[in-house]
C-alpha positions as CSV (number, residue, x, y, z in Angstrom):
1,M,0.0,0.0,0.0
2,R,1.5,3.4,-0.9
3,S,2.1,6.0,1.8
4,G,-0.9,8.1,0.6
5,Q,-3.2,5.1,0.9
6,D,-1.7,4.3,4.3
7,G,-2.6,7.8,5.5
8,R,-6.1,7.6,4.2
9,A,-6.6,4.2,5.8
10,D,-5.3,5.5,9.1
11,R,-7.7,8.4,8.9
12,I,-10.6,5.9,8.5
13,L,-9.3,3.7,11.3
14,D,-8.9,6.7,13.6
15,A,-12.5,7.7,12.9
16,A,-13.8,4.1,13.4
17,K,-11.9,3.8,16.7
18,E,-13.2,7.1,18.0
19,L,-16.8,6.3,17.2
20,L,-16.5,2.7,18.5
21,L,-15.3,3.9,21.9
22,R,-17.9,6.7,22.0
23,W,-21.0,4.9,20.7
24,G,-20.3,1.2,20.7
25,Y,-20.2,-1.3,17.8
26,R,-24.0,-1.6,17.4
27,R,-24.5,2.1,16.7
28,V,-21.6,3.0,14.5
29,T,-22.3,2.9,10.7
30,I,-20.1,3.1,7.7
31,D,-21.8,6.3,6.8
32,E,-20.8,7.9,10.1
33,I,-17.2,6.7,9.8
34,A,-17.0,8.1,6.2
35,K,-18.3,11.4,7.4
36,R,-15.9,11.6,10.3
37,A,-12.9,10.6,8.2
38,E,-14.0,13.0,5.4
39,V,-14.0,10.3,2.7
40,G,-16.7,8.7,0.5
41,K,-18.4,5.6,1.7
42,G,-17.1,3.7,-1.3
43,T,-13.5,4.6,-0.3
44,I,-13.9,2.6,2.9
45,Y,-15.0,-0.4,0.9
46,L,-11.8,-0.1,-1.2
47,H,-9.9,-1.0,2.0
48,W,-12.2,-3.3,3.8
49,R,-15.0,-5.3,2.3
50,T,-17.3,-5.4,5.3
51,R,-18.0,-3.4,8.5
52,E,-16.8,-6.4,10.5
53,Q,-13.4,-6.3,8.7
54,L,-13.1,-2.6,9.3
55,F,-13.5,-3.0,13.1
56,F,-11.2,-6.0,13.1
57,A,-8.6,-3.7,11.4
58,V,-9.1,-1.2,14.2
59,A,-8.2,-3.8,16.8
60,A,-5.4,-5.3,14.6
61,R,-3.7,-1.9,14.4
62,E,-3.8,-1.7,18.2
63,A,-2.2,-5.1,18.3
64,V,0.6,-3.9,16.1
65,A,1.3,-1.0,18.5
66,M,1.3,-3.4,21.4
67,F,3.7,-5.8,19.8
68,D,6.0,-3.0,18.7
69,A,6.1,-1.9,22.3
70,V,6.9,-5.4,23.4
71,V,9.8,-5.7,20.8
72,T,11.2,-2.3,21.9
73,A,11.2,-3.5,25.5
74,M,12.9,-6.7,24.6
75,R,15.6,-4.9,22.6
76,D,16.2,-2.6,25.6
77,D,16.3,-5.5,28.1
78,P,16.7,-9.2,27.1
79,G,15.1,-10.2,30.4
80,E,11.8,-9.0,28.9
81,I,11.6,-12.2,26.8
82,A,10.9,-14.3,30.0
83,L,7.4,-15.5,30.0
84,H,6.3,-13.7,33.2
85,R,7.8,-10.4,32.0
86,Y,6.4,-10.6,28.5
87,M,2.9,-11.4,29.8
88,R,3.2,-8.6,32.4
89,R,3.9,-6.2,29.5
90,F,1.3,-7.7,27.3
91,F,-1.3,-7.3,30.1
92,M,-0.4,-3.7,30.7
93,E,-0.2,-2.8,27.0
94,A,-3.6,-4.4,26.2
95,M,-5.3,-2.9,29.3
96,G,-3.9,0.5,28.5
97,R,-5.4,0.5,25.0
98,P,-9.2,0.9,25.2
99,V,-10.0,-1.2,22.1
100,L,-7.9,-4.1,23.2
101,R,-9.1,-3.8,26.7
102,A,-12.7,-4.1,25.4
103,V,-11.8,-7.2,23.5
104,F,-10.0,-9.0,26.3
105,T,-12.4,-8.0,29.0
106,R,-15.4,-8.8,26.7
107,D,-16.9,-5.4,27.0
108,V,-20.4,-6.0,25.7
109,E,-21.4,-2.4,25.9
110,T,-18.6,-1.4,23.6
111,L,-18.3,-4.4,21.2
112,D,-21.8,-6.0,21.3
113,K,-22.1,-8.5,18.4
114,F,-18.5,-8.1,17.4
115,L,-17.6,-10.3,20.4
116,S,-19.1,-13.3,18.7
117,S,-17.5,-12.7,15.3
118,P,-14.8,-15.0,13.8
119,A,-12.7,-11.9,13.3
120,R,-12.6,-11.0,17.0
121,K,-11.6,-14.6,17.9
122,S,-8.3,-14.3,16.1
123,L,-7.4,-11.5,18.5
124,E,-7.7,-13.9,21.5
125,G,-5.9,-16.9,19.9
126,A,-2.9,-18.7,21.3
127,K,-0.8,-17.3,18.5
128,L,-1.3,-13.8,19.9
129,L,-1.0,-14.7,23.5
130,A,2.1,-16.9,23.4
131,S,2.8,-19.0,20.3
132,R,4.2,-22.5,20.4
133,E,7.2,-21.1,18.6
134,Y,7.9,-18.6,21.3
135,L,7.4,-21.1,24.1
136,G,9.6,-23.6,22.2
137,V,12.5,-21.1,22.2
138,L,12.0,-20.6,25.9
139,A,12.0,-24.3,26.5
140,E,15.1,-24.8,24.4
141,H,17.0,-22.2,26.4
142,G,15.9,-23.5,29.8
143,L,13.5,-20.6,30.5
144,L,10.6,-22.9,31.2
145,R,10.3,-25.3,34.2
146,P,12.3,-28.6,33.5
147,G,10.1,-31.2,31.7
148,L,7.5,-28.6,30.7
149,R,6.7,-28.7,27.0
150,P,5.2,-25.8,25.0
151,E,2.0,-27.9,24.4
152,D,1.6,-28.3,28.2
153,L,0.7,-24.6,28.4
154,D,-2.0,-24.8,25.7
155,Y,-4.8,-24.8,28.3
156,S,-3.2,-23.5,31.6
157,L,-1.5,-20.4,30.2
158,P,-4.5,-18.8,28.5
159,A,-6.7,-19.9,31.4
160,I,-4.6,-17.9,33.8
161,V,-3.9,-14.9,31.6
162,F,-7.5,-14.5,30.3
163,G,-8.7,-15.0,33.9
164,F,-6.8,-11.8,34.8
165,F,-8.6,-10.0,32.0
166,G,-12.0,-11.6,32.6
167,I,-12.1,-10.9,36.3
168,E,-12.1,-7.1,35.8
169,P,-15.9,-6.6,35.6
170,L,-16.4,-8.9,38.6
171,L,-13.9,-7.4,41.0
172,P,-15.5,-6.1,44.2
173,A,-15.2,-2.4,44.9
174,E,-12.9,-2.9,47.9
175,I,-10.1,-4.3,45.6
176,T,-8.4,-1.1,44.5
177,L,-5.2,-2.5,42.8
178,D,-3.9,-0.3,40.0
179,L,-2.9,-1.7,36.7
180,T,0.8,-2.1,37.6
181,E,-0.1,-4.0,40.7
182,K,-2.5,-6.3,38.8
183,A,0.3,-7.0,36.2
184,E,2.7,-7.8,39.0
185,H,0.3,-10.4,40.4
186,L,0.0,-11.9,37.0
187,A,3.8,-12.0,36.5
188,D,4.4,-13.6,39.9
189,T,1.7,-16.3,39.2
190,L,3.3,-17.2,35.9
191,R,6.9,-17.1,37.2
192,R,6.0,-19.5,40.0
193,T,3.9,-21.8,37.8
194,F,5.9,-22.1,34.6
195,E,9.5,-21.0,35.1
196,P,12.5,-22.6,36.8
197,A,13.6,-21.4,40.3
198,G,17.0,-20.1,38.9
199,P,16.5,-19.4,35.2
200,P,19.6,-18.9,33.0
201,S,20.3,-15.7,31.1
202,C,17.7,-14.7,28.6
203,E,20.2,-13.1,26.3
204,P,21.1,-16.1,24.1
205,A,17.4,-16.5,23.1
206,T,16.6,-12.8,22.6
207,G,17.2,-12.6,18.9
208,Q,14.9,-15.6,18.1
209,V,12.2,-14.3,20.4
210,I,12.3,-10.8,18.9
211,E,12.0,-12.2,15.4
212,I,8.9,-14.1,16.4
213,F,7.2,-11.0,17.8
214,E,8.3,-8.9,14.8
215,G,6.5,-11.5,12.7
216,L,3.4,-11.2,14.8
217,S,3.5,-7.4,14.3
218,R,3.8,-7.8,10.6
219,D,0.9,-10.3,10.5
220,F,-1.4,-7.9,12.3
221,R,-0.3,-5.0,10.2
222,N,-1.1,-6.9,7.1
223,A,-4.5,-7.9,8.6
224,A,-5.2,-4.2,9.5
225,Y,-4.4,-2.7,6.1
226,G,-5.0,-5.7,3.8
227,G,-8.6,-6.4,4.8
228,D,-7.8,-10.0,5.9
229,D,-11.0,-11.2,7.6
230,D,-9.3,-14.3,8.9
231,G,-7.1,-12.2,11.2
232,A,-3.4,-12.8,11.9
């Protein structure tokens, strides 16, 4: 996509995001988005074939920003590739981005029927959370508990992580933890559950892990701007 087209697509995505967060998925129309983005309705359909694809693109672009932040942190500090530290950052980045927060906390008021769409499901898949490839690199370098295989985390890891997202609407008022404190609880749980007591240096695995997450960022970028309704 040429830079001019990128700019036009971003303008449309900005408008769709603003209206989604203001009015919710049910009320936002393509006509309203076109008006806010100052483009013709047909222009939107040049980028995305359906309304559902457009809103998936909004979330996919947020996922790109999240993974870019993850990669930057890993470049700055190899220790960020450890499972508990990656998931701590993932949780904070996702919860700090209103669209992703709505996806992971299943905010019905904001997302309505989009929560049941196939496009939305790809945003919550294991590939986004922690791919087998990433977990395999950790296992290869001794960064998972001895004897723990990547496939052993297929159920338990998402159950724990999505539990931290899903509990948000159910938390009683007396629990007043801020986002950083919640993320620390998640990190501590994952470290105790899946990692060795004295893990080796993360540095030898850093390049491989960064390459994996750069690939995820590219996948979601292509999904956002390429109108891929199967997601990343």
